[in-house]
C-alpha positions, 0 to 999 in steps of 0.5 A: 500500500502507498503511505505518505510520510513527511520527514518531520512528522507523519500526517495520518490524514494523508494515508491512502490506505490503512495497513492491516496489523502485522501478524504475530510471528510463531516461534519458527525458523527464519533467516537472512544471510549472504548466499553461498553456493549451497544456498543457490536454487535449482530450476530452469530460471535459477540465476542466483550466484554466490554473494547474493542474499537469502531470505528463508523460512519453513515454506520458501527460500528467496534469493535477492540479487547482489547490487550492480549492473546485472544485464538480464531482461527487465532486471538491469540492476541487482537488489531485486528478487531473482529466484524463489523456491517453495518447500514441499511438505518434506522440505524439498526445494521445488524448482525455480520458474520465476525470472524477476520483477522490478519496480517501475517508477514514473513508468520509465525509471527503476531503482538502481540498488547500489547497496544491499544489506541484512537489516535483521537476520532473524536469529532472534525469532523475529522477522528477517529483513534485507534492504536495498538502497540506491538512486533511480535510473532508466529501465532500459529494456522498455521505452514506453514513450516511443511505444505509445506514440502509436496512439497519437499522443506523447508520454508526458515530458515529466515521465519521459526519460526523466531523472528524479531527485529521489533515493529509493530503499526497498526492504524485504521482510519474511516472517516465520511460517509466512507464505509471502515476503512483505516488500516496502519501498520508500521513495525519498524526495531530495527536492524542495517541490512535490514530485508527482509520479506514476507507479508501476511494477514490471514482472516476468514469470517466463518459466512454465507458468501462466499469467492470471489476473482477476477480471481478465483471467489467463493470458496477456491482453494488451491492457486492462482497465481498473476493475468495476467498483461493483466487484469490490468485496468486504475486507477488514484492512480498509476503513471503508470496508471494501477491497478491490479484488483486482489487487493481485496477479498470479503465475500458475505453474504447469507441467514442470512447474506444477506445485509452484505458483507466484503472486504479486499482491498489493493494496492499490485500488483501481489498478490495471495492467499492460502486457507485451512480449511476456512482460506484464506491467502492473499500473498502480491506482489507475487504468492504463488507457487514460494514462497512456492517452494523457487523460490523467496525470501522475496519481502519486505524489512524493512530498517535498523533502518527504517520503512515500512508501509503496507496500507489496507482497510477494507470495509463493503458492502451491501451483494454483491461482487459488493458493495466491488468492488465499494469501491475499485473503489472509493479508487483507482480511477478506470475508470468504466462504469455501468451495471444494470437491473432486473431479473425476472421469469414468469413476477415477479421480482426475489430476490436473483438471482445472476449475474456474469461478467467475461472474457474468458481467454482460451476457449480451456479448458473444462470448459473454463478458466475464469477471474471472475471480479464481482458479484451481487445479486438482491434485492426484486425488482429483481434489480442488479447493477455492476460497471466494468472497460471498456472492453469486458465481458460475463454476466450470471445469476443464481437462484437456482431452476430455469433453466438457461435462453437460452440467457446467457451467453451474451456479454457485452461491457463496456465503461467509464462513460456509463450505460448499461441495461441488463434484464434477464428473467429466465424460470419458475420452478416447485414447490415441497411441501412435508409433512411427517408423521410417526406412531405418526404424523408429524415429522422431516425428510430429503428430497432428490431429486434423479436425475440430476440438468439440470443447473449444477453448473458453475465452473472455474478451477484455477491451477487445483483447482475448483472455482465457478461462482455463489457460492462456489462449495465446500461449502455444495455441493451435492453428485453425483446423488442428485439434491437437499436436504432440511430438514423438522422440527417437524411440518412435513411440508416443505417450497415450493421449486422451482425445475427445470422441469424434472424427479426426485425421492423424497426420505424421510428418518429419520436415520436408525431407520426409513423406507425410502419413495420413489416417482417418480415425474415429475416437470412441469413449473409453477405447484406445485407437492405435496408429502405426505410421510409416514415413520415408525420406523422399528428398535427399539434400546431401551437402546441405544442413537444415538449420534454424538460426532464430529459436526461442525457449524458456530463457526468453521472457515470451516463451514457456518452452523448456529446453528439452521441448525445444530440442524435441520440436527441432527433431520432429521437424527434421532439423539438423542444427539450430541456434537457441537465440533467446532474448538477452541470454546466451544458453548452451544446449549441448548438455541438454542434447547429451542428457536426452541422448540425441547429440548424434541426431542434431547439433547446436551452437550458443546464440543470443538475440540482442533485443533493443526496444526501438531499433531492431534485434541483432542475432549472433552465433556461435558465441562464447557462453560465460558461466559466471554471468547470469545472462551467459555473457549476453551483450549489454546493448544499452551501455553502462553508466554511473549509478543515477546517471543512466539518462540521455540528459547526461549524454548516456545513450543506447549503443548505436547499431555500429557499436552493437555489431562490432561488440557482438563480433568481438568474440573469441569464436568466428561468429556472424551477426544477422539482423532478425525480422529486418522490418523492425530495423529498416522499417518505420518501427525501427530506424526507417532506413532507406535502402534505395539511397546510396549509401542507405540512410536512416530517417528516424528521430534517434533521440526518441530511441535513446540514441545519440541525436548527433549521429548523422546516419544510424545505418551500419553495414557491418552485419553478415546476414539478413533474416528476410523470411520468418516462418512464424507468420505463415502465408503473410511472411512470404507474400507480404513481408518477404516479397512485399518488403524484405526482399526489396531491402535485400536486393537494394543492398546487393545493387549497391554492392552491399552483398549480405546473405539472406536467411530464413528462420522460424522465430518460434516461441511455441511448442505444439504449433511449431511455426517452423515453416521456414529454414535455412539450408547451409552448404556443408561437407559434413554428413553426420549431425554428430559433427555439427555442434563442433563445426558451428564456426564452419557453418557460420562461414558458409552463411557468410559466403552466401552458400545458403537457401531459404525454404519451407519444403522445396530443395531449390538449387541454382547454377550458372554455366558459361564460357570464359576464354574457351573454358567451360565455367560454372557457379553454384551454391554447394560447398565446393562451388564458386558463387561467381561465374566469369564469362566472355563479354557478349556470351550467353549464360545458362541458368539452371534451377532444380527442385526436389520437393515432397509430394505434399509440397507442390511447386508450379513456378520458378522465378528469376530475379536478375539485377532486380530493381525493387519498386518503392511502395511507401509514400515519399514522407513515410519510411521507405519500403520496397516490393519485388517482382520477378524479371522472368517466371517459368510455370509448369508446362512452359518451355524449359520446364521439365518435371518428373514424379519419383516414387521412392517406396510404392508400398508407403502412401505419399512416399514420392517426390517431384523433381523439376528442372528449369533452364533459361538462357541470358543471351549476349551478356555485356554487363555484370549481373546477379541472379536469385531464383525462387520456387513457388506454389501458386494459389489456385494451382497448387495446394497449400502445405496444410496440415504439415505446415498448418498456418493461415488456412482460410476458415471460410469453406473449412468448417468440417473434417471433410473440408479440411482434408480435401486439399484446400486448393484456393483456400489460402494456407501457406504455399510451398516456397524457397529462394536462393542466395545470389550467384554473380556473373562477372563479364570479362573476369575483371571483378563483379560490379554492382549495377547500382540502385534505380527506381524499379516498377513491378509489372 
């Protein structure tokens, strides 16, 4: 709660909210100490180091980070809670699945704690207390002032990168037997004038946890408003006797985090939230929208020469939202009743079933607008328990793979100090067993159930955004037309899966080198359906490594995928090599491969996505991992400054692209730098770089991006590769982003001699919907995946040399043939080939494009881009964007097109490929040229890649299983697509010369 105190006296009339009396500690063990190695926690997000600080009692252990600049996500500085573990009944410390949360002062600032000390060690049986002190500094991960300009209003100047005359002290207090840490932050105004400010909290759960907030439910709607006053309930802690139920947020553990949940609890009425890319921001005491629109001003005041105290509570629960809500009830004295029961199916208790309780605010909308109140999960005995304020509610139950029971939602009337029982029996599901073999034996695969979920995800609409009743609908969601997806490891045997009764098609695949297996099934209640799938390698890509250089997992704030899950997905999609590129973290996946016993199937290299907020993401691999750094040695793109001076006003700016690129390349390993999703760097949201100018020039206002405004041009050509295609975005990534924007920048750079390699990656953050519908095939003479991890530098060199192909299925190669001084010459993309062809002036050059593509990925056109001049599509006064159109297109049936169906195994359905060869002649060449080839499947001519790559299928005309499996011709979806990097034709063998940039026109 916020409390005001003048330095000379305490004015109780200015207390915002009276505090509940502190609990009387029971005589139990509680301690504060400096952490040794033995004190550190385990878990996927355990970041603690010896020298940090420990708070511990019977229920939990908390690690508070030592002071100093600790570059990691939102936690730029130490002094914050970095790790936490709940203790089981036996005293075992459960794994840490929480990243960090930090104070947001005046929206863009935070505390830079320069001193952390033990105030009370708890040895006297009283509460243990650790305090951290320091000045305010810039919260560098986020720049809200540039983000909200999209709403057409600026952030108030008083909150835009403004250094405040404050000192900050945060004290963490833990009582014996408590399940929460009391956090009191004191802001001391060193100035002679009152200081109006905003108060926020930046939170990142990041692990295998799902974000829940009352009213909205699960997920991350972009923003929420303050909760309606009609939802306030009776409590003891306030003079008016009414508390806002939206006074906490929770992170509920799932899968590997089962048994652990976290919560931030506060007493600030009318609070709201804002969420983006996995970061959740609690906005204290005000609705987000009027705040960012400038309708309301700062709602807290730190008095002149005085103090303001903000109290919060960090709670640790048993894995459920309900356990966090119960702690909130205890702290504020909520009047509650209890609801409990058992969830079962076919007479057996059901573990992990979800129980949600809500009130209907508006039943005229579709779906109805809900006020989510609480949520729980059942234990091994099928039992759940919830506490609720008195009132009328609806209660629902759900378990994945089970039909909804016919009697839910049901009504519920709760009274104070009463206990209700509500048992639920879910209809019995059917079960699916899948095994997979290839021509060698059992192996990994992706399994998808095409069809519709009979019990679709229950959702809630908040301010036009979607939230979930039983889980985050945006996390690991499935694409339209896919009811379920899972992955099988190298044993070829999947776990038995509960499936709602109905008709489906089982589709089994392993990336573009393999055939796809399809079998229609009818799932019946209580019965096991067995599918024995056989797939066959139908496309040989010898001499090339299937790679993904942009992959996220649990170390990214916006991904919950464990390292083991990420490896399993890559194997199931037929990848040979990938670079885990988490935001601001360098992670070594080699121990994960070894623990899983798959280092002979796939290779990895450490990487990291250097994620600036305003001007793009820079990826580098392979890189050195520093085991002594909490981020593995990730690059600090914002740059350190003296404490309290990390503001542009003091000449301390974010690093410019040149410094970032050179800093990333300053690594002991021979690495490369790629610009990820290049629109965020070249486009309007980035530096607005016009590649149609020579040299390319930025036009963005650099000061607004915390860059040095004296920098004339922020463009730097020191990078090696451009991520021109991101598979995550499905169909639009090809037609709109690649052809409509990114290839234009790529070609403009080539035209002025800035030859950089084009690459294709997934940018996957998910697991079930893998989104790996783009990959880079890198030329390599290695023929064993077991050798790839050690050869990462060799692969990086091949990418730098342009020996790479982007594809979602077709294996496209391009070669150029000609004559120089009566000697036959050839250029190509293979390891042993040169990418430059020398020819006599006035001679002919023959271009040969070859495609090998599986039966499920039809190609009907080959396009050639020859000294291609992109067309500008944006207005003169807007950030320059360019599209490309082919200079030559050869379609199936045209002269020069030769194709053949090759059956690899007649006994296996679908075990065939199509081999295509297209030859064109460039006659009488007098000038140097470059050539890029693209292979395409066209709408209305070739079927899309659904369901092997299931993104972007049109909903219209696909409302039944029969519709989904009819080939989907002309119904959108992701088309087959591939592109090469350029070959260069050097006329006269005097060195290749770029054609220069000119204004092109698409025909």
